[in-house]
C-alpha positions, 0 to 999 in steps of 0.5 A, spaced: 836 068 621 843 069 622 846 072 629 853 075 629 857 079 633 862 085 633 867 080 630 864 081 623 866 086 618 863 091 613 865 096 608 861 100 603 858 096 597 857 098 590 849 099 591 850 107 592 842 108 592 836 103 593 829 106 593 823 102 591 820 107 587 826 111 584 830 105 583 837 103 584 844 106 582 850 101 582 857 102 581 860 095 578 867 098 580 866 098 587 864 091 588 868 086 592 868 079 589 866 074 594 865 079 599 859 074 602 863 068 601 865 064 607 871 062 603 873 070 603 880 069 606 881 062 602 880 066 596 886 071 597 881 077 599 883 080 606 880 085 611 884 091 610 883 098 612 877 099 608 873 094 612 870 096 619 867 092 625 859 092 624 855 096 630 851 091 634 845 093 636 841 092 642 837 086 643 829 087 641 825 088 647 821 081 650 815 085 647 817 084 640 816 077 637 819 075 630 814 070 627 814 067 620 809 069 615 805 065 611 805 068 604 810 065 598 816 070 597 817 075 591 821 071 586 823 072 579 818 068 575 819 069 568 823 073 563 821 077 557 825 079 551 824 085 547 820 085 541 823 092 538 828 098 539 825 104 537 829 111 536 825 117 538 824 123 535 829 126 540 834 120 537 833 116 544 833 109 544 827 105 547 826 098 548 819 095 547 818 089 551 811 088 547 807 088 554 806 091 561 810 088 566 812 088 573 819 087 575 826 090 572 831 090 567 837 085 567 843 087 563 845 080 560 852 083 559 856 089 560 854 094 555 859 100 556 866 101 557 869 101 564 866 108 567 860 108 563 854 110 566 848 106 563 841 109 565 835 105 565 828 109 565 821 105 565 815 108 563 808 104 561 807 108 555 809 113 550 807 120 548 808 123 541 814 118 540 817 120 547 817 117 554 811 119 557 813 120 565 807 124 567 803 118 570 809 116 574 808 123 578 814 124 582 817 117 581 823 117 578 823 109 576 830 110 574 836 105 575 843 107 573 849 102 572 856 104 572 860 099 567 867 096 570 869 093 563 867 086 564 866 083 557 861 077 560 858 081 566 851 081 568 847 086 572 840 086 575 837 091 581 836 087 587 832 093 591 827 096 587 822 094 582 818 098 576 811 097 572 813 098 565 813 096 558 818 101 555 825 102 557 829 108 555 837 106 555 842 112 555 850 111 555 851 104 552 856 103 547 853 103 540 857 097 537 853 093 542 847 089 540 842 092 545 836 087 544 841 081 545 844 084 551 837 086 555 831 082 558 825 084 562 824 080 569 817 079 571 817 078 579 811 077 584 809 073 590 810 066 587 803 063 588 800 057 584 794 058 580 788 055 583 785 053 576 785 055 569 779 058 564 778 057 557 772 058 552 770 059 545 770 066 546 777 069 545 774 076 548 773 072 555 779 068 554 783 075 554 779 078 559 781 072 564 789 073 562 788 080 563 785 079 570 791 074 572 796 078 569 794 084 573 793 080 579 800 078 579 803 085 577 800 088 584 801 082 588 808 084 591 808 083 598 802 087 599 796 087 594 797 094 591 793 099 587 798 100 582 805 097 580 808 103 577 807 110 580 809 113 587 803 110 590 803 102 590 799 102 597 795 096 600 789 100 600 783 096 603 778 097 599 781 095 593 783 088 595 776 088 598 773 088 591 778 083 588 779 078 593 773 074 591 776 074 584 783 073 587 782 066 590 779 063 584 785 065 580 791 064 585 792 060 591 793 067 595 790 065 602 797 065 605 798 072 602 792 075 604 793 072 611 799 076 612 797 082 609 791 082 614 795 081 620 799 088 618 792 093 619 790 089 625 797 090 628 799 097 625 
C-alpha cells in the first residue's frame, strides 16, 4: 500500500480505454517515459502545465477494514507463438495460435508507422473462413494500439484479457513479418499443480490436459463460467460442480477461500 497526499501530480496517460470485456485502446504517442520512476526529475523530465495535483479522497470509515487475500495473483504464465497466418475470403489477415487460450496478444515490436492504428480482434472460432463473433454477443474483445514509430517498441494491454484462438490484425504495415512480431500471453491465477496424471490411454491423457487447461482459463480472480463472451461471472453452481476436481488438479485452496468470502459479505 502506498499513501500519498496533494504533493503528488497526475496527467492523462496513453491508455484511452480500459475495459475488461471490450478491450484496451492505447496511444503510444501519449506515453511519458519514466512517468512512474522516482528518478523523474533526475531524468530531465519536469512537471509542467500538463500535470495536475491529484485529488485526495477522504479516509475510509472505521467500519471498513482492508485485508490481504489468500489467492495467488493473476500473472502472465507462458507465451504461445502463432502457427499460421490466414488470409480470409474478405482479404483480412488472421493469426492462428493453434489452440484456445486466455490472456492477450503482445506486439513484440512496433508494426506500423507513427500514427497508424493497429486493431486486434479476438474470436475463438472462424465461420466460412471469417471471424465468428456471434458467440461473443455484445463483447467487443478488441484492442487498439496507435503506433509511435519506434522500431523496437513493444506493447501489451494491462487492463483487459480475452478468450481466443484467433486474432485478426488490421492496420499493420504489410512489409512487417507479422508472425515474427506477435505472440499470445497466457494468464491466470498462478496456482501450483497439485499433481499430474498419465496413463497408457491417449484419450484419458487428453481429457486430463483439457480439464487442466480449461480450469486455468477460468480461474481468473474468480471461478468464471467462460473466459470469452460478455459474461465471465462467478456462478456458484458452476464451481460447486467442479471444486472437487479443481483441488485435485491445482493447489487452489487460497483461490476458493478468497472467492467464498465475497458471496458471504456481498
